[in-house]
C-alpha positions as CSV (number, residue, x, y, z in Angstrom):
1,M,143.7,126.3,154.9
2,K,142.3,123.8,157.3
3,E,143.8,123.2,160.8
4,T,144.1,119.6,161.9
5,K,143.3,120.2,165.6
6,G,140.6,122.3,167.1
7,L,138.8,125.0,165.2
8,T,139.7,126.1,161.6
9,A,140.5,129.7,160.9
10,E,137.0,130.1,159.3
11,E,135.3,128.7,162.4
12,K,137.3,131.0,164.7
13,R,136.3,134.0,162.6
14,F,132.7,132.9,162.7
15,L,132.7,132.4,166.5
16,A,134.5,135.7,167.0
17,G,131.8,137.4,164.9
18,L,129.1,136.0,167.2
19,I,130.9,137.2,170.3
20,R,131.5,140.6,168.7
21,Q,127.8,141.0,168.0
22,V,127.0,140.0,171.6
23,W,129.4,142.7,172.8
24,R,127.7,145.3,170.6
25,G,124.3,144.3,172.0
26,C,125.7,144.6,175.6
27,Q,127.1,148.0,174.8
28,G,123.8,149.1,173.3
29,F,122.0,148.0,176.5
30,V,124.5,149.9,178.7
31,T,124.1,153.0,176.6
32,L,120.3,152.9,176.9
33,V,120.5,152.3,180.6
34,M,122.6,155.3,181.0
35,E,120.7,157.6,178.6
36,R,117.1,156.5,179.2
37,G,117.0,154.1,182.1
38,P,116.6,150.4,182.6
39,G,113.0,150.2,181.4
40,E,113.9,151.4,177.9
41,A,117.1,149.3,177.8
42,V,115.0,146.1,178.0
43,Y,114.3,146.6,174.3
44,A,118.0,146.2,173.5
45,L,117.9,142.8,175.3
46,E,114.9,141.9,173.3
47,E,116.8,142.7,170.1
48,L,119.7,140.6,171.2
49,V,117.3,137.6,171.9
50,E,115.8,138.0,168.5
51,W,119.2,138.1,166.9
52,S,120.3,135.0,168.8
53,A,117.1,133.1,167.8
54,A,117.7,134.1,164.1
55,Q,121.3,132.9,164.3
56,S,120.3,129.7,165.9
57,E,117.8,129.1,163.1
58,R,120.4,129.8,160.5
59,L,122.8,127.3,162.2
60,R,120.1,124.6,161.9
61,S,119.6,125.4,158.2
62,R,121.7,124.1,155.4
63,S,122.9,127.6,154.5
64,I,125.9,127.8,152.2
65,R,127.6,130.2,154.6
66,F,127.5,127.6,157.4
67,Q,128.8,124.7,155.3
68,M,132.3,125.9,156.2
69,V,131.5,125.6,159.9
70,G,131.9,122.1,161.3
71,L,129.7,120.4,163.8
72,G,132.0,121.3,166.7
73,A,131.9,125.0,166.0
74,R,128.2,124.8,165.4
75,G,127.7,123.2,168.8
76,I,129.8,125.9,170.5
77,A,127.8,128.6,168.6
78,S,124.5,127.0,169.6
79,E,125.5,126.9,173.3
80,L,126.6,130.5,173.1
81,L,123.4,131.6,171.5
82,D,121.4,129.7,174.1
83,D,123.4,131.4,176.9
84,V,122.6,134.8,175.3
85,V,118.9,134.1,175.5
86,T,119.2,132.8,179.1
87,F,121.2,135.9,180.1
88,C,118.9,138.3,178.4
89,N,115.8,136.7,179.8
90,G,117.3,136.7,183.3
91,I,118.2,140.4,183.3
92,G,114.9,141.2,181.6
93,D,113.0,139.4,184.4
94,M,115.0,141.3,187.0
95,L,114.2,144.6,185.3
96,G,110.6,143.6,184.8
97,N,110.2,142.9,188.5
98,A,112.0,146.1,189.5
99,Q,108.7,147.6,190.6
100,Q,108.3,144.9,193.3
101,S,112.0,145.0,194.3
102,E,113.2,146.2,197.6
103,L,116.0,147.9,195.8
104,D,115.8,151.5,194.8
105,P,116.0,152.3,191.0
106,D,119.7,153.2,191.1
107,E,120.5,149.9,192.8
108,V,118.5,148.0,190.2
109,E,120.4,149.9,187.5
110,D,123.7,149.1,189.1
111,E,122.7,145.4,189.4
112,A,121.8,145.3,185.7
113,L,125.1,146.9,184.7
114,T,127.0,144.5,186.9
115,M,125.2,141.5,185.3
116,V,126.1,142.8,181.8
117,D,129.7,143.3,182.8
118,G,129.8,139.8,184.1
119,F,128.4,138.4,180.9
120,L,131.0,140.3,178.9
121,A,133.7,138.9,181.1
122,W,132.3,135.4,180.6
123,T,132.3,135.8,176.8
124,T,135.9,137.1,176.9
125,M,137.0,134.1,178.9
126,M,135.2,131.8,176.5
127,A,137.0,133.5,173.6
128,Q,140.3,132.9,175.3
129,Q,139.6,129.3,176.0
130,L,138.6,128.7,172.3
131,G,141.7,130.4,171.1
132,I,139.9,133.1,169.3
133,S,140.7,136.1,171.5
134,R,143.3,137.3,169.0
135,N,140.5,137.6,166.5
136,L,138.8,140.1,168.9
137,R,139.8,143.3,170.4
138,P,139.2,143.5,174.1
139,Q,135.8,145.0,174.8
140,T,135.1,147.3,177.7
141,L,131.7,148.6,178.5
142,W,131.6,152.3,179.3
143,N,129.1,154.0,181.5
144,E,129.2,157.3,183.2
145,R,126.8,158.9,185.6
């Protein structure tokens, strides 16, 4: 059933799936930060960047799966995926430069976790604005020291 205004139900499910995968990647990063430290967690960000690049490539293709996704939803997805790459590269740069930082390792870790939490809040707000938040369960990152 196609909606006349905004996104179709299929497009909402598609975008919710992308956001859900970003949340999984963020939780994987947080878990690795807590268990192994920020240096090891960079690999989770690299995986998220690779996933984002693969999804962007699939969006540009004429895949049958994406024929149900209109140009508007593809544009939104493309922007989200670009933001994922920007976010991951930014936090990766911060962690990569941690050796030269004036912050101690715990402060770098806290900064990284704050950035991930902010990115999660941004994607949640984006989901609400797109009207797809009911397709998602609220996500909370957990971390304990």
